[in-house]
VEXPA-126041 format. One line per 8 residues: for each residue x negated, y negated, z negated of C-alpha. Coordinates in Angstrom, 3 decimals. Layout:
X,Y,Z  ... $
! end
This chain:
32.548,-9.881,24.805  33.776,-12.076,21.982  35.324,-15.387,23.018  33.366,-18.040,21.123  33.965,-21.250,21.478  18.917,-30.208,31.012  16.051,-28.058,30.861  13.152,-27.218,33.159 $
14.569,-25.324,36.183  11.371,-23.273,36.399  12.128,-21.942,32.960  15.660,-20.931,33.915  17.021,-22.632,30.837  20.606,-22.696,29.699  22.476,-25.826,28.777  23.796,-28.807,30.694 $
22.842,-28.200,34.322  22.679,-30.717,37.164  24.872,-30.011,40.195  22.140,-28.194,42.130  21.139,-26.051,39.156  24.758,-25.082,38.498  24.717,-23.229,41.835  21.866,-20.987,40.656 $
22.704,-17.464,39.525  23.320,-17.107,35.781  21.725,-14.297,33.796  23.820,-13.500,30.718  22.121,-11.484,27.983  21.868,-10.839,24.281  19.438,-8.996,22.013  21.535,-5.935,21.209 $
20.712,-3.761,24.217  17.495,-2.394,25.725  19.261,-2.822,29.069  18.922,-6.581,28.554  15.183,-6.124,27.993  14.756,-4.147,31.215  16.840,-6.666,33.174  15.021,-9.652,31.665 $
11.635,-8.260,32.684  12.596,-8.252,36.372  15.372,-10.792,36.958  13.094,-13.754,37.769  11.135,-11.616,40.238  13.985,-9.826,41.989  16.361,-12.748,42.524  15.356,-15.168,45.252 $
16.251,-18.096,42.973  15.213,-18.256,39.328  18.499,-17.898,37.431  19.827,-19.847,34.502  19.162,-17.722,31.413  22.192,-17.829,29.115  22.316,-16.070,25.732  25.850,-15.129,24.687 $
27.613,-13.376,21.840  28.538,-10.088,23.475  29.546,-8.282,20.289  27.750,-5.617,18.274  25.521,-3.242,20.170  24.876,0.412,19.448  21.692,2.455,19.467  21.227,4.500,22.642 $
22.134,8.163,22.423  19.427,10.790,22.791  20.052,11.428,26.496  20.111,7.681,27.158  16.710,7.165,25.537  15.065,9.482,28.058  16.583,7.563,30.949  15.488,4.246,29.418 $
11.943,5.572,29.086  11.900,6.700,32.715  13.129,3.337,33.982  10.804,1.342,31.710  7.773,3.259,32.976  8.962,2.761,36.568  8.947,-0.990,35.893  5.416,-0.801,34.503 $
6.625,-1.344,30.935  5.824,0.589,27.762  8.219,3.278,26.637  10.946,1.726,24.472  10.576,1.653,20.702  13.963,1.054,19.137  14.588,-0.758,15.835  15.289,1.631,12.967 $
17.623,0.964,11.285  19.586,-0.533,14.141  20.440,-4.187,13.374  24.120,-5.056,13.151  23.987,-8.853,13.272  21.714,-10.540,15.811  23.266,-13.990,15.703  20.056,-15.424,14.263 $
18.159,-14.494,17.427  20.960,-15.772,19.668  20.964,-19.143,17.927  17.174,-19.291,18.171  17.385,-18.591,21.913  19.992,-21.332,22.280  17.674,-23.700,20.417  14.766,-22.643,22.658 $
16.884,-23.500,25.699  17.063,-27.098,24.538  13.254,-27.208,24.760  13.110,-25.510,28.156  11.680,-22.336,26.611  14.575,-19.924,26.705  12.815,-17.525,29.078  9.575,-17.407,27.095 $
11.363,-17.040,23.769  13.871,-14.469,24.997  11.256,-12.283,26.674  9.142,-12.391,23.514  12.149,-11.507,21.357  13.326,-8.680,23.616  9.800,-7.254,23.643  9.673,-7.499,19.854 $
12.957,-5.593,19.646  12.532,-2.904,22.289  8.808,-2.558,22.960  7.740,-2.967,19.319  10.877,-1.765,17.512  11.263,-4.861,15.334  14.554,-5.955,13.781  15.652,-9.345,15.153 $
18.124,-9.829,12.329  15.026,-10.576,10.222  13.921,-14.208,10.255  10.196,-13.383,10.318  10.543,-11.386,13.531  12.481,-14.188,15.199  9.766,-16.650,14.174  7.081,-14.386,15.682 $
8.938,-14.668,18.982  9.194,-18.432,18.570  5.464,-18.705,17.887  4.761,-16.840,21.132  6.274,-19.747,23.068  4.828,-22.452,20.797  8.046,-23.393,19.019  7.313,-24.681,15.513 $
8.791,-22.425,12.808  10.299,-25.303,10.837  11.946,-26.707,13.953  13.383,-23.290,14.786  14.704,-22.769,11.261  16.347,-26.182,11.333  17.739,-25.557,14.806  19.361,-22.212,14.051 $
21.228,-23.799,11.134  22.434,-26.679,13.307  26.140,-26.967,13.984  25.409,-28.245,17.494  23.436,-25.104,18.347  26.254,-22.893,17.085  28.766,-24.906,19.105  26.608,-24.647,22.230 $
26.364,-20.863,21.841  30.095,-20.634,21.198  30.868,-22.707,24.309  28.496,-20.667,26.471  30.156,-17.446,25.347  33.618,-18.836,26.063  32.466,-19.923,29.531  31.048,-16.450,30.183 $
34.397,-14.910,29.304  36.134,-17.400,31.600  33.851,-16.277,34.432  34.776,-12.636,33.828  31.721,-11.470,31.900  32.635,-8.512,29.681  29.223,-6.989,28.934  25.511,-7.673,29.105 $
23.304,-7.738,31.017  25.325,-9.567,33.657  24.346,-11.745,36.590  26.912,-14.150,38.035  25.997,-15.210,41.560  28.280,-17.034,43.981  31.190,-16.559,41.564  30.747,-12.779,41.664 $
30.055,-10.814,38.481  27.424,-8.049,38.509  27.102,-6.077,35.282  25.215,-3.127,33.885  21.827,-1.535,34.626  21.965,-2.390,38.335  23.210,-5.968,37.929  19.981,-7.672,39.000 $
19.512,-5.696,42.195  23.203,-5.851,43.104  23.235,-9.622,42.698  20.056,-9.990,44.751  21.482,-7.838,47.532  24.761,-9.765,47.572  23.040,-13.138,47.729  20.660,-12.057,50.493 $
23.546,-10.473,52.401  25.482,-13.722,52.165  22.536,-15.656,53.574  22.172,-13.235,56.459  25.862,-13.605,57.285 $
! end
């Protein structure tokens, strides 16, 4: 994870949160890993409370190795999702999509945009370093293309993304996907279920 320096709660949006919302779990993700796609498709359903969705700069991803692709396919099908289609060539710089997601958060649409973008990347194999593919995702959640283009060039959006990434590092986030719940960090393929189990176990206690 690179250290980089109020929306509708139903949407699980990132940004300035009121006191009650700040106690919600936080779902940290980016667009460089199919693991983030699989986690994003289930996190709002598995956790008892809709989490805050927070895009962060987690560093460059890598394409899954051959043996990993088979496991991804198995898990995607188990979730009722299509088999993954990976971008080819693999994109190296996905900051455009991260800034667009940060802009979408300001409109309370971070979940809708991010799901659309992750599906574009890993269910359709589209390169999110390309502006057109990011705008397709924006159109899916009714964000105007010109507004998105202006937003992703905004210094305030870059600063918000930088601050969110720095805060994630402060909380102990080192990879994505990660869920932070009750000040505990859950990372990797099982993060969503582990966080849900921990929260429910805490309630029972």
